[in-house]
gemmi code that builds the backbone of each chain (N, CA, C; Angstrom):
import gemmi

chains = {
    "A": [
        ("UNK", (29.982, 51.461, 15.035), (30.445, 50.708, 13.870), (31.763, 49.988, 14.139)),
        ("UNK", (32.300, 50.179, 15.319), (33.567, 49.482, 15.632), (33.376, 47.968, 15.380)),
        ("UNK", (34.328, 47.387, 14.765), (34.311, 45.949, 14.568), (33.652, 45.526, 13.255)),
        ("UNK", (32.901, 46.473, 12.639), (32.325, 46.129, 11.351), (33.411, 46.225, 10.243)),
        ("UNK", (33.100, 45.595, 9.131), (34.043, 45.656, 8.016), (33.945, 47.011, 7.351)),
        ("UNK", (35.061, 47.663, 7.221), (35.070, 48.967, 6.561), (35.335, 48.818, 5.089)),
        ("UNK", (34.471, 49.308, 4.268), (34.693, 49.315, 2.826), (35.191, 50.716, 2.489)),
        ("UNK", (36.470, 50.859, 2.222), (37.002, 52.192, 1.974), (36.441, 52.772, 0.670)),
        ("UNK", (35.907, 53.949, 0.717), (35.327, 54.512, -0.474), (36.401, 54.965, -1.450)),
        ("UNK", (36.096, 54.929, -2.723), (37.004, 55.458, -3.750), (36.460, 56.779, -4.263)),
        ("UNK", (37.257, 57.494, -5.036), (36.775, 58.717, -5.603), (36.287, 58.501, -7.023)),
        ("UNK", (35.542, 59.435, -7.524), (35.046, 59.398, -8.909), (35.529, 60.647, -9.623)),
        ("UNK", (36.171, 60.415, -10.784), (36.555, 61.524, -11.620), (35.491, 61.655, -12.711)),
        ("UNK", (34.768, 62.759, -12.629), (33.570, 62.864, -13.460), (33.866, 62.758, -14.935)),
        ("UNK", (34.926, 63.463, -15.395), (35.239, 63.444, -16.837), (35.556, 62.024, -17.300)),
        ("UNK", (36.183, 61.237, -16.482), (36.480, 59.857, -16.871), (35.216, 59.056, -17.096)),
        ("UNK", (34.221, 59.306, -16.287), (32.924, 58.582, -16.466), (32.291, 58.954, -17.791)),
        ("UNK", (32.288, 60.271, -18.075), (31.681, 60.720, -19.354), (32.415, 60.170, -20.564)),
        ("UNK", (33.686, 59.862, -20.385), (34.475, 59.331, -21.558), (34.089, 57.896, -21.852)),
        ("UNK", (33.352, 57.240, -21.033), (33.034, 55.818, -21.152), (31.839, 55.540, -22.038)),
        ("UNK", (31.082, 56.531, -22.431), (29.876, 56.256, -23.209), (29.559, 57.445, -24.129)),
        ("UNK", (28.701, 57.161, -25.139), (28.335, 58.207, -26.080), (26.829, 58.443, -26.163)),
        ("UNK", (26.056, 57.470, -25.760), (24.625, 57.514, -25.918), (23.989, 58.731, -25.230)),
        ("UNK", (23.036, 59.346, -25.919), (22.327, 60.458, -25.328), (21.105, 59.987, -24.522)),
        ("UNK", (20.772, 60.790, -23.555), (19.530, 60.620, -22.754), (19.462, 59.257, -22.046)),
        ("UNK", (20.597, 58.720, -21.696), (20.610, 57.404, -21.034), (21.505, 57.512, -19.804)),
        ("UNK", (20.945, 57.917, -18.699), (21.741, 58.197, -17.489), (22.491, 56.955, -16.998)),
        ("UNK", (23.714, 57.138, -16.576), (24.538, 56.063, -15.988), (24.768, 56.372, -14.518)),
        ("UNK", (24.673, 55.346, -13.714), (24.891, 55.509, -12.281), (26.358, 55.593, -11.998)),
        ("UNK", (26.806, 56.717, -11.378), (28.227, 56.833, -11.020), (28.433, 57.034, -9.507)),
        ("UNK", (27.356, 57.010, -8.782), (27.466, 57.130, -7.343), (26.141, 56.785, -6.639)),
        ("UNK", (26.219, 56.394, -5.424), (25.053, 56.024, -4.653), (25.201, 56.700, -3.284)),
        ("UNK", (24.184, 57.462, -2.918), (24.280, 58.198, -1.676), (22.935, 58.210, -1.027)),
        ("UNK", (22.858, 57.630, 0.168), (21.571, 57.499, 0.856), (20.565, 56.809, -0.099)),
        ("UNK", (19.400, 57.423, -0.289), (18.401, 56.791, -1.179), (18.455, 57.327, -2.602)),
        ("UNK", (19.575, 57.970, -2.940), (19.665, 58.590, -4.262), (20.859, 58.045, -5.066)),
        ("UNK", (20.750, 58.295, -6.385), (21.863, 58.024, -7.276), (22.435, 59.334, -7.758)),
        ("UNK", (23.731, 59.317, -7.998), (24.412, 60.342, -8.807), (24.557, 59.730, -10.187)),
        ("UNK", (24.120, 60.458, -11.171), (24.130, 59.883, -12.510), (24.819, 60.834, -13.507)),
        ("UNK", (25.482, 60.256, -14.495), (26.072, 61.039, -15.593), (25.189, 60.834, -16.790)),
        ("UNK", (24.808, 61.934, -17.478), (24.004, 61.793, -18.685), (24.493, 62.791, -19.745)),
        ("UNK", (24.639, 62.276, -20.985), (24.917, 63.163, -22.111), (23.588, 63.471, -22.779)),
        ("UNK", (23.380, 64.735, -23.093), (22.146, 65.117, -23.695), (22.401, 65.914, -24.981)),
        ("UNK", (21.521, 65.753, -25.910), (21.513, 66.575, -27.152), (20.118, 66.489, -27.768)),
        ("UNK", (19.591, 67.631, -28.153), (18.251, 67.682, -28.734), (17.196, 67.850, -27.617)),
        ("UNK", (15.990, 67.470, -27.966), (14.868, 67.689, -27.029), (14.488, 66.362, -26.342)),
        ("UNK", (14.288, 66.415, -25.055), (13.759, 65.271, -24.345), (12.238, 65.326, -24.408)),
        ("UNK", (11.574, 64.512, -23.615), (10.101, 64.462, -23.600), (9.571, 65.265, -22.402)),
        ("UNK", (8.466, 65.927, -22.610), (7.802, 66.577, -21.476), (7.359, 65.524, -20.467)),
        ("UNK", (7.684, 65.749, -19.199), (7.285, 64.758, -18.174), (7.375, 65.428, -16.800)),
        ("UNK", (6.881, 64.708, -15.842), (7.024, 65.135, -14.440), (7.215, 63.884, -13.582)),
        ("UNK", (7.826, 64.137, -12.414), (7.987, 63.040, -11.416), (7.081, 63.378, -10.250)),
        ("UNK", (6.173, 62.504, -9.967), (5.175, 62.801, -8.935), (5.814, 62.904, -7.541)),
        ("UNK", (6.863, 62.103, -7.289), (7.376, 61.982, -5.930), (8.815, 62.453, -5.745)),
        ("UNK", (9.455, 62.761, -6.816), (10.885, 63.018, -6.706), (11.319, 64.386, -7.207)),
        ("UNK", (12.092, 65.102, -6.399), (12.800, 66.289, -6.853), (14.050, 65.762, -7.601)),
        ("UNK", (14.475, 66.547, -8.592), (15.557, 66.089, -9.471), (16.497, 67.277, -9.689)),
        ("UNK", (17.798, 67.021, -9.564), (18.764, 68.092, -9.729), (19.605, 67.850, -10.989)),
        ("UNK", (19.765, 68.918, -11.755), (20.583, 68.904, -12.975), (21.737, 69.889, -12.783)),
        ("UNK", (22.956, 69.365, -12.834), (24.142, 70.153, -12.711), (24.913, 70.058, -14.026)),
        ("UNK", (25.131, 71.218, -14.674), (25.816, 71.241, -15.969), (27.338, 71.169, -15.752)),
        ("UNK", (27.959, 70.168, -16.275), (29.435, 70.083, -16.141), (30.143, 70.420, -17.468)),
        ("UNK", (29.420, 70.285, -18.578), (29.981, 70.727, -19.842), (28.840, 71.166, -20.762)),
        ("UNK", (29.043, 72.275, -21.487), (28.039, 72.741, -22.425), (26.935, 73.545, -21.751)),
        ("UNK", (25.777, 73.533, -22.319), (24.657, 74.277, -21.727), (23.346, 73.525, -21.929)),
        ("UNK", (22.397, 73.896, -21.139), (21.104, 73.185, -21.085), (19.987, 74.202, -21.005)),
        ("UNK", (18.898, 73.954, -21.723), (17.697, 74.760, -21.547), (16.669, 73.918, -20.840)),
        ("UNK", (16.281, 74.318, -19.638), (15.236, 73.581, -18.955), (13.917, 74.308, -19.178)),
        ("UNK", (13.076, 73.616, -19.889), (11.752, 74.203, -20.219), (10.705, 73.786, -19.231)),
        ("UNK", (9.926, 74.807, -18.823), (8.725, 74.548, -18.036), (7.538, 75.054, -18.885)),
        ("UNK", (6.335, 74.783, -18.473), (5.202, 75.111, -19.309), (5.075, 76.632, -19.484)),
        ("UNK", (5.631, 77.382, -18.548), (5.478, 78.872, -18.599), (6.785, 79.593, -18.771)),
        ("UNK", (7.896, 78.896, -18.869), (9.164, 79.607, -18.984), (10.278, 78.649, -19.349)),
        ("UNK", (11.444, 79.229, -19.598), (12.593, 78.383, -19.904), (13.765, 78.972, -19.147)),
        ("UNK", (14.589, 78.119, -18.551), (15.775, 78.585, -17.815), (17.015, 78.040, -18.487)),
        ("UNK", (17.914, 78.911, -18.787), (19.182, 78.540, -19.460), (20.255, 78.298, -18.414)),
        ("UNK", (20.922, 77.187, -18.568), (21.958, 76.792, -17.599), (23.280, 76.623, -18.355)),
        ("UNK", (24.365, 77.164, -17.762), (25.711, 76.916, -18.335), (26.528, 76.114, -17.363)),
        ("UNK", (27.792, 75.920, -17.692), (28.696, 75.146, -16.837), (28.790, 75.717, -15.428)),
        ("UNK", (28.716, 74.859, -14.446), (28.788, 75.287, -13.043), (27.477, 75.842, -12.523)),
        ("UNK", (26.385, 75.547, -13.224), (25.059, 75.972, -12.774), (24.185, 74.725, -12.599)),
        ("UNK", (23.278, 74.854, -11.637), (22.342, 73.711, -11.447), (20.925, 74.260, -11.227)),
        ("UNK", (19.973, 73.355, -11.434), (18.580, 73.637, -11.174), (17.988, 72.421, -10.498)),
        ("UNK", (17.128, 72.661, -9.541), (16.429, 71.561, -8.878), (14.943, 71.634, -9.320)),
        ("UNK", (14.513, 70.663, -10.010), (13.117, 70.616, -10.478), (12.293, 69.923, -9.411)),
        ("UNK", (11.382, 70.651, -8.801), (10.566, 69.998, -7.728), (9.621, 68.969, -8.293)),
        ("UNK", (9.280, 68.001, -7.451), (8.315, 66.970, -7.838), (7.031, 67.621, -8.341)),
        ("UNK", (6.394, 66.983, -9.299), (5.106, 67.412, -9.734), (5.124, 68.489, -10.832)),
        ("UNK", (6.294, 69.005, -11.129), (6.370, 70.085, -12.127), (6.827, 69.553, -13.461)),
        ("UNK", (6.013, 69.778, -14.498), (6.351, 69.339, -15.810), (7.585, 70.071, -16.323)),
        ("UNK", (8.468, 69.345, -16.956), (9.689, 69.971, -17.478), (10.178, 69.192, -18.716)),
        ("UNK", (10.972, 69.843, -19.499), (11.612, 69.218, -20.622), (13.004, 69.790, -20.802)),
        ("UNK", (14.027, 68.981, -20.622), (15.397, 69.441, -20.898), (15.640, 69.429, -22.385)),
        ("UNK", (16.307, 70.485, -22.855), (16.669, 70.624, -24.283), (18.118, 71.123, -24.350)),
        ("UNK", (18.905, 70.480, -25.249), (20.286, 70.930, -25.435), (20.516, 71.124, -26.912)),
        ("UNK", (20.952, 72.324, -27.319), (21.190, 72.607, -28.727), (22.422, 71.883, -29.222)),
        ("UNK", (23.419, 71.750, -28.346), (24.638, 71.004, -28.589), (24.809, 69.995, -27.500)),
        ("UNK", (25.692, 69.062, -27.709), (25.930, 68.021, -26.684), (26.319, 68.700, -25.372)),
        ("UNK", (25.677, 68.266, -24.298), (26.005, 68.749, -22.969), (26.152, 67.551, -22.028)),
        ("UNK", (26.957, 67.765, -20.968), (27.189, 66.724, -19.979), (26.602, 67.178, -18.669)),
        ("UNK", (25.701, 66.365, -18.151), (24.898, 66.719, -16.977), (25.110, 65.715, -15.859)),
        ("UNK", (25.281, 66.227, -14.641), (25.244, 65.389, -13.442), (23.848, 65.446, -12.894)),
        ("UNK", (23.264, 64.281, -12.656), (21.898, 64.230, -12.092), (21.968, 63.704, -10.667)),
        ("UNK", (21.099, 64.228, -9.817), (20.915, 63.703, -8.472), (19.442, 63.453, -8.334)),
        ("UNK", (19.089, 62.221, -8.026), (17.655, 61.938, -7.917), (17.462, 60.651, -7.108)),
        ("UNK", (16.300, 60.473, -6.496), (16.031, 59.258, -5.731), (16.153, 58.015, -6.653)),
        ("UNK", (16.550, 56.924, -6.059), (16.715, 55.715, -6.855), (15.395, 55.264, -7.516)),
        ("UNK", (14.288, 55.703, -6.969), (12.973, 55.343, -7.499), (12.609, 56.092, -8.784)),
        ("UNK", (13.406, 57.093, -9.166), (13.009, 57.953, -10.271), (13.111, 57.244, -11.640)),
        ("UNK", (12.055, 57.342, -12.400), (12.090, 56.906, -13.788), (12.449, 58.104, -14.657)),
        ("UNK", (13.348, 57.925, -15.603), (13.893, 59.120, -16.321), (12.792, 59.893, -17.055)),
        ("UNK", (11.784, 59.175, -17.560), (10.696, 59.881, -18.288), (9.485, 60.131, -17.376)),
        ("UNK", (9.607, 59.914, -16.074), (8.555, 60.263, -15.127), (7.229, 59.607, -15.429)),
        ("UNK", (6.210, 60.388, -15.665), (4.840, 59.904, -15.877), (4.608, 59.436, -17.317)),
        ("UNK", (5.642, 59.423, -18.130), (5.506, 59.025, -19.543), (6.405, 57.777, -19.759)),
        ("UNK", (5.922, 56.925, -20.606), (6.771, 55.810, -21.056), (6.841, 55.808, -22.578)),
        ("UNK", (8.054, 55.894, -23.087), (8.203, 55.818, -24.518), (9.590, 55.292, -24.861)),
        ("UNK", (10.063, 55.537, -26.065), (11.352, 54.930, -26.461), (12.532, 55.518, -25.676)),
        ("UNK", (12.297, 56.641, -25.015), (13.361, 57.245, -24.218), (13.418, 56.667, -22.778)),
        ("UNK", (12.441, 55.937, -22.421), (12.373, 55.389, -21.044), (13.488, 54.357, -20.823)),
        ("UNK", (14.156, 54.491, -19.673), (15.192, 53.518, -19.279), (14.765, 52.896, -17.967)),
        ("UNK", (14.309, 51.644, -18.051), (13.777, 51.012, -16.833), (14.956, 50.682, -15.889)),
        ("UNK", (16.065, 50.314, -16.450), (17.246, 49.941, -15.634), (18.399, 50.803, -16.088)),
        ("UNK", (19.055, 51.454, -15.127), (20.219, 52.260, -15.498), (21.511, 51.436, -15.329)),
        ("UNK", (22.375, 51.643, -16.286), (23.707, 50.978, -16.226), (24.535, 51.656, -15.182)),
        ("UNK", (25.407, 50.897, -14.533), (26.364, 51.425, -13.583), (27.727, 51.506, -14.246)),
        ("UNK", (28.392, 52.636, -14.076), (29.765, 52.753, -14.629), (30.783, 52.716, -13.488)),
    ],
    "B": [
        ("UNK", (-0.925, 66.814, -9.542), (-0.568, 68.126, -9.035), (-1.342, 69.223, -9.737)),
        ("UNK", (-2.222, 68.846, -10.699), (-3.035, 69.860, -11.378), (-3.787, 70.691, -10.334)),
        ("UNK", (-3.778, 71.987, -10.536), (-4.542, 72.842, -9.628), (-3.676, 73.389, -8.499)),
        ("UNK", (-2.563, 72.748, -8.238), (-1.729, 73.266, -7.126), (-0.937, 74.476, -7.650)),
        ("UNK", (-0.453, 75.247, -6.714), (0.350, 76.417, -7.087), (1.727, 75.960, -7.533)),
        ("UNK", (2.130, 76.396, -8.694), (3.444, 76.024, -9.174), (4.439, 77.089, -8.825)),
        ("UNK", (5.462, 76.688, -8.122), (6.560, 77.586, -7.818), (7.680, 77.343, -8.807)),
        ("UNK", (7.860, 78.229, -9.740), (8.873, 77.965, -10.792), (10.260, 77.953, -10.189)),
        ("UNK", (11.015, 76.959, -10.421), (12.352, 76.892, -9.822), (13.305, 77.850, -10.548)),
        ("UNK", (14.263, 78.323, -9.784), (15.337, 79.146, -10.373), (16.594, 78.328, -10.470)),
        ("UNK", (17.587, 78.872, -11.145), (18.855, 78.153, -11.242), (19.821, 78.719, -10.208)),
        ("UNK", (20.882, 77.980, -9.963), (21.908, 78.400, -8.994), (23.240, 78.384, -9.730)),
        ("UNK", (23.918, 79.556, -9.689), (25.279, 79.618, -10.262), (26.256, 79.422, -9.102)),
        ("UNK", (26.941, 78.285, -9.149), (27.708, 77.871, -7.971), (28.764, 78.925, -7.597)),
        ("UNK", (29.504, 79.427, -8.563), (30.561, 80.416, -8.255), (29.997, 81.671, -7.599)),
        ("UNK", (28.781, 82.078, -7.982), (28.173, 83.254, -7.355), (27.937, 83.004, -5.838)),
        ("UNK", (27.541, 81.790, -5.527), (27.291, 81.474, -4.098), (28.609, 81.509, -3.314)),
        ("UNK", (29.674, 80.959, -3.890), (30.954, 80.966, -3.167), (31.473, 82.389, -2.986)),
        ("UNK", (31.060, 83.296, -3.843), (31.556, 84.675, -3.756), (30.886, 85.410, -2.584)),
        ("UNK", (29.891, 84.803, -1.992), (29.093, 85.523, -0.977), (29.629, 85.366, 0.444)),
        ("UNK", (30.639, 84.519, 0.632), (31.141, 84.315, 2.001), (32.592, 83.932, 1.968)),
        ("UNK", (33.245, 84.044, 3.137), (34.673, 83.759, 3.240), (35.000, 82.691, 4.274)),
        ("UNK", (34.118, 82.533, 5.216), (34.344, 81.675, 6.370), (34.663, 80.233, 5.967)),
        ("UNK", (35.617, 79.624, 6.608), (35.940, 78.227, 6.348), (35.130, 77.273, 7.206)),
        ("UNK", (34.878, 76.086, 6.674), (34.248, 74.986, 7.427), (32.842, 75.338, 7.928)),
        ("UNK", (32.152, 76.167, 7.243), (30.823, 76.571, 7.644), (29.863, 76.453, 6.459)),
        ("UNK", (29.290, 75.251, 6.250), (28.545, 74.994, 5.011), (27.298, 75.926, 4.932)),
        ("UNK", (27.029, 76.373, 3.718), (25.851, 77.236, 3.445), (24.911, 76.412, 2.561)),
        ("UNK", (23.677, 76.495, 2.861), (22.661, 75.782, 2.062), (22.397, 76.572, 0.772)),
        ("UNK", (22.599, 75.902, -0.353), (22.308, 76.570, -1.618), (21.274, 75.787, -2.467)),
        ("UNK", (20.752, 74.704, -1.933), (19.714, 73.961, -2.634), (19.102, 72.965, -1.704)),
        ("UNK", (17.884, 72.594, -2.037), (17.131, 71.625, -1.213), (16.513, 70.647, -2.203)),
        ("UNK", (16.796, 69.378, -1.975), (16.315, 68.363, -2.897), (15.882, 67.138, -2.117)),
        ("UNK", (14.622, 66.799, -2.180), (14.064, 65.707, -1.419), (14.417, 65.869, 0.069)),
        ("UNK", (15.074, 64.918, 0.729), (15.401, 65.077, 2.134), (16.804, 65.596, 2.336)),
        ("UNK", (17.417, 66.136, 1.307), (18.826, 66.529, 1.395), (19.013, 67.999, 1.089)),
        ("UNK", (20.189, 68.492, 1.532), (20.618, 69.829, 1.141), (21.799, 69.716, 0.187)),
        ("UNK", (21.881, 70.709, -0.683), (23.109, 70.997, -1.429), (23.757, 72.141, -0.706)),
        ("UNK", (25.031, 71.981, -0.349), (25.730, 73.015, 0.451), (27.015, 73.403, -0.222)),
        ("UNK", (27.348, 74.675, -0.010), (28.647, 75.186, -0.493), (29.525, 75.398, 0.739)),
        ("UNK", (30.735, 74.885, 0.699), (31.621, 75.080, 1.855), (33.031, 75.380, 1.366)),
        ("UNK", (33.616, 76.420, 1.950), (35.045, 76.679, 1.721), (35.833, 76.023, 2.827)),
        ("UNK", (36.919, 75.364, 2.463), (37.713, 74.656, 3.458), (39.191, 75.035, 3.306)),
        ("UNK", (39.849, 75.009, 4.433), (41.308, 75.234, 4.461), (41.841, 74.716, 5.796)),
        ("UNK", (42.887, 73.946, 5.740), (43.412, 73.378, 6.973), (42.778, 72.016, 7.268)),
        ("UNK", (42.845, 71.631, 8.516), (42.343, 70.313, 8.958), (41.023, 70.448, 9.643)),
        ("UNK", (40.078, 69.584, 9.258), (38.836, 69.522, 10.021), (39.001, 68.535, 11.165)),
        ("UNK", (37.934, 68.141, 11.773), (37.989, 67.238, 12.929), (37.609, 65.823, 12.460)),
        ("UNK", (38.234, 64.851, 13.060), (37.838, 63.447, 12.803), (36.431, 63.236, 13.299)),
        ("UNK", (35.585, 62.646, 12.467), (34.203, 62.411, 12.862), (33.583, 61.377, 11.937)),
        ("UNK", (32.390, 60.952, 12.338), (31.603, 60.064, 11.448), (30.125, 60.428, 11.617)),
        ("UNK", (29.347, 60.085, 10.617), (27.910, 60.280, 10.672), (27.273, 58.892, 10.759)),
        ("UNK", (26.531, 58.645, 11.824), (26.040, 57.268, 12.004), (24.971, 56.915, 10.964)),
        ("UNK", (24.223, 57.883, 10.468), (23.053, 57.580, 9.663), (23.110, 58.143, 8.254)),
        ("UNK", (24.097, 58.979, 7.962), (24.089, 59.662, 6.691), (25.332, 59.454, 5.859)),
        ("UNK", (25.100, 59.114, 4.583), (26.182, 59.195, 3.594), (26.357, 60.662, 3.193)),
        ("UNK", (27.593, 61.006, 2.816), (27.872, 62.397, 2.570), (28.750, 62.466, 1.294)),
        ("UNK", (28.388, 63.383, 0.405), (29.151, 63.514, -0.851), (29.917, 64.834, -0.870)),
        ("UNK", (31.179, 64.741, -1.243), (32.066, 65.918, -1.384), (32.452, 66.017, -2.857)),
        ("UNK", (32.076, 67.100, -3.503), (32.455, 67.362, -4.880), (33.318, 68.594, -4.957)),
        ("UNK", (34.550, 68.449, -5.447), (35.499, 69.550, -5.472), (35.223, 70.426, -6.687)),
        ("UNK", (34.907, 71.697, -6.470), (34.685, 72.616, -7.593), (35.848, 73.568, -7.770)),
        ("UNK", (36.663, 73.737, -6.770), (37.876, 74.527, -6.918), (38.941, 74.037, -5.936)),
        ("UNK", (40.161, 73.939, -6.422), (41.263, 73.500, -5.524), (41.335, 71.998, -5.380)),
        ("UNK", (41.835, 71.572, -4.252), (41.956, 70.122, -4.029), (41.705, 69.820, -2.554)),
        ("UNK", (41.384, 68.561, -2.300), (40.981, 68.115, -0.953), (41.636, 66.779, -0.689)),
        ("UNK", (42.061, 66.615, 0.530), (42.514, 65.284, 0.952), (41.528, 64.722, 1.909)),
        ("UNK", (40.910, 63.625, 1.574), (39.960, 62.993, 2.465), (40.708, 61.865, 3.187)),
        ("UNK", (40.836, 62.079, 4.500), (41.543, 61.077, 5.313), (40.600, 60.073, 5.942)),
        ("UNK", (40.999, 58.823, 5.834), (40.310, 57.774, 6.582), (41.346, 57.218, 7.562)),
        ("UNK", (40.914, 56.350, 8.464), (41.878, 55.878, 9.473), (42.989, 55.071, 8.833)),
        ("UNK", (42.715, 54.461, 7.655), (43.730, 53.572, 7.052), (44.255, 54.077, 5.732)),
        ("UNK", (43.830, 55.269, 5.305), (44.268, 55.733, 4.004), (43.837, 57.180, 3.791)),
        ("UNK", (44.338, 57.750, 2.687), (43.955, 59.110, 2.333), (43.657, 59.130, 0.828)),
        ("UNK", (42.620, 59.844, 0.469), (42.270, 59.954, -0.963), (42.363, 61.418, -1.361)),
        ("UNK", (43.108, 61.651, -2.426), (43.294, 63.029, -2.916), (42.258, 63.310, -4.021)),
        ("UNK", (41.611, 64.457, -3.883), (40.576, 64.815, -4.856), (40.941, 66.169, -5.471)),
        ("UNK", (40.758, 66.274, -6.798), (40.964, 67.512, -7.477), (39.636, 68.018, -8.045)),
        ("UNK", (39.715, 69.083, -8.827), (38.479, 69.670, -9.400), (37.777, 68.667, -10.299)),
        ("UNK", (36.475, 68.587, -10.176), (35.713, 67.662, -10.968), (35.756, 66.251, -10.477)),
        ("UNK", (36.147, 66.090, -9.227), (36.164, 64.754, -8.603), (35.286, 64.783, -7.353)),
        ("UNK", (34.685, 63.642, -7.064), (33.893, 63.556, -5.849), (34.154, 62.249, -5.102)),
        ("UNK", (33.780, 62.232, -3.873), (33.822, 61.055, -3.042), (32.573, 61.004, -2.214)),
        ("UNK", (32.030, 59.796, -2.028), (30.894, 59.627, -1.180), (31.389, 58.830, 0.037)),
        ("UNK", (31.272, 59.500, 1.183), (31.692, 58.880, 2.445), (30.490, 58.167, 3.052)),
        ("UNK", (30.539, 56.827, 3.142), (29.380, 56.133, 3.682), (29.215, 56.392, 5.128)),
        ("UNK", (28.001, 56.291, 5.576), (27.654, 56.449, 6.996), (28.535, 55.522, 7.828)),
        ("UNK", (28.884, 55.951, 9.002), (29.610, 55.087, 9.941), (31.077, 55.093, 9.802)),
        ("UNK", (31.619, 55.719, 8.747), (33.068, 55.665, 8.516), (33.715, 56.987, 8.928)),
        ("UNK", (34.684, 56.821, 9.819), (35.373, 58.030, 10.270), (36.185, 58.652, 9.164)),
        ("UNK", (36.153, 59.958, 9.115), (36.863, 60.672, 8.080), (37.267, 62.048, 8.553)),
        ("UNK", (38.251, 62.592, 7.884), (38.639, 63.989, 8.170), (39.085, 64.647, 6.869)),
        ("UNK", (38.338, 65.677, 6.462), (38.779, 66.439, 5.270), (39.889, 67.414, 5.656)),
        ("UNK", (40.860, 67.471, 4.750), (42.016, 68.377, 4.945), (42.315, 69.063, 3.621)),
        ("UNK", (42.532, 70.364, 3.679), (42.897, 71.111, 2.480), (44.132, 71.953, 2.742)),
        ("UNK", (45.162, 71.719, 1.949), (46.426, 72.499, 2.156), (46.237, 73.933, 1.753)),
        ("UNK", (45.432, 74.187, 0.720), (45.101, 75.514, 0.306), (43.592, 75.632, 0.290)),
        ("UNK", (43.074, 76.856, 0.208), (41.620, 77.010, 0.149), (41.004, 76.191, -0.983)),
        ("UNK", (39.963, 75.497, -0.672), (39.209, 74.726, -1.695), (37.750, 74.951, -1.546)),
        ("UNK", (37.033, 74.867, -2.648), (35.591, 75.049, -2.643), (34.904, 73.705, -2.926)),
        ("UNK", (34.040, 73.342, -2.004), (33.415, 71.997, -2.078), (31.923, 72.143, -2.110)),
        ("UNK", (31.317, 71.300, -2.958), (29.845, 71.146, -2.949), (29.570, 69.893, -2.124)),
        ("UNK", (28.668, 70.043, -1.153), (28.308, 68.920, -0.328), (26.838, 68.495, -0.605)),
        ("UNK", (26.590, 67.215, -0.585), (25.226, 66.692, -0.646), (25.056, 65.790, 0.544)),
        ("UNK", (24.072, 66.100, 1.384), (23.880, 65.281, 2.554), (22.433, 65.435, 3.094)),
        ("UNK", (21.932, 64.486, 3.820), (20.587, 64.587, 4.374), (20.500, 65.819, 5.294)),
        ("UNK", (19.306, 66.382, 5.342), (19.133, 67.568, 6.171), (19.421, 67.327, 7.639)),
        ("UNK", (19.352, 66.114, 8.038), (19.618, 65.738, 9.453), (21.114, 65.746, 9.813)),
        ("UNK", (21.974, 65.912, 8.813), (23.440, 65.756, 9.046), (24.025, 66.910, 9.865)),
        ("UNK", (24.711, 66.570, 10.909), (25.481, 67.551, 11.663), (26.901, 67.566, 11.093)),
        ("UNK", (27.438, 68.764, 10.838), (28.718, 68.832, 10.091), (29.849, 68.091, 10.811)),
        ("UNK", (29.850, 68.060, 12.137), (30.901, 67.356, 12.864), (30.490, 65.972, 13.331)),
        ("UNK", (29.328, 65.503, 12.837), (28.890, 64.178, 13.095), (28.780, 63.838, 14.576)),
        ("UNK", (29.539, 62.819, 15.012), (29.469, 62.333, 16.414), (30.252, 63.212, 17.358)),
        ("UNK", (30.841, 64.296, 16.893), (31.664, 65.166, 17.713), (30.956, 66.508, 17.802)),
        ("UNK", (31.117, 67.193, 18.970), (30.674, 68.565, 19.062), (31.863, 69.406, 19.580)),
        ("UNK", (32.208, 70.398, 18.800), (33.281, 71.300, 19.244), (33.082, 72.670, 18.608)),
        ("UNK", (34.134, 73.455, 18.572), (33.947, 74.827, 18.064), (33.669, 74.857, 16.566)),
        ("UNK", (33.860, 73.759, 15.864), (33.573, 73.675, 14.472), (32.108, 73.294, 14.167)),
        ("UNK", (31.417, 72.850, 15.177), (30.034, 72.420, 15.005), (29.139, 73.566, 14.593)),
        ("UNK", (28.308, 73.358, 13.585), (27.317, 74.335, 13.126), (25.956, 73.714, 13.290)),
        ("UNK", (25.210, 74.165, 14.319), (23.891, 73.575, 14.574), (22.886, 73.976, 13.523)),
        ("UNK", (22.997, 75.245, 13.101), (22.069, 75.758, 12.079), (22.909, 76.251, 10.922)),
        ("UNK", (22.561, 75.806, 9.737), (23.285, 76.306, 8.565), (22.565, 77.506, 7.937)),
        ("UNK", (23.364, 78.468, 7.526), (22.823, 79.631, 6.869), (22.359, 79.246, 5.442)),
        ("UNK", (21.359, 79.911, 4.937), (20.922, 79.727, 3.535), (21.383, 80.885, 2.737)),
        ("UNK", (21.917, 80.625, 1.573), (22.354, 81.706, 0.676), (21.383, 81.788, -0.511)),
    ],
}
model = gemmi.Model(1)
for chain_id, residues in chains.items():
    chain = gemmi.Chain(chain_id)
    for i, (resn, *xyz) in enumerate(residues, 1):
        res = gemmi.Residue()
        res.name, res.seqid = resn, gemmi.SeqId(i, " ")
        for name, pos in zip(("N", "CA", "C"), xyz):
            atom = gemmi.Atom()
            atom.name, atom.element = name, gemmi.Element(name[0])
            atom.pos, atom.b_iso = gemmi.Position(*pos), 0.0
            res.add_atom(atom)
        chain.add_residue(res)
    model.add_chain(chain)
structure = gemmi.Structure()
structure.add_model(model)
structure.setup_entities()
């Protein structure tokens, strides 16, 4: 890489990104790494049951708590906990109170997976 | 995926993983997502200057602080902050005190990149 133009990377302060928006269930891109995005999403209430055929998806709780529902069980997550939902597995995130989640997923991931409805975000905003 | 065996995913409590080891600069695999690993690493002191030709690498500070050095600058990171080091860019992480870092990087990534020395870990332990 000698001789190429170096673009010095900056840091991201996660809390500052979450302070920039209020909308629920609308992930914002806050980082790009290899073929994946790092996304910030505020959640409250129930999302839609869905699955991603090709993509594993990671949910890291940075504030509040999250209930990740599967068809046969539910996993409760608190701050500093994460879950990786493997491709092909139906899931539904639910938050009784507002929670702040960091998502890691391939750029190809549609937030509602195999479902399209009013919660679907075809294009994610970058913060 | 109907008919396939469903392996229900479990959650990971990050602090519990960090409590399982003491060694510095030796990343432990705590998650697997698509072609990448999520790794926990304790750091203290200076690492080695290196670059990864093919892999972007993300450092998320979960405890303490980290100084990410580049050849022309240094970026200070505190808890709840992350930096994505693009492929090809020389960097050296430095921590004045013990810090706990979550790493996201492709499974192909060698921790010392283009360098091999006593800090190189060819095989990462899974926790």
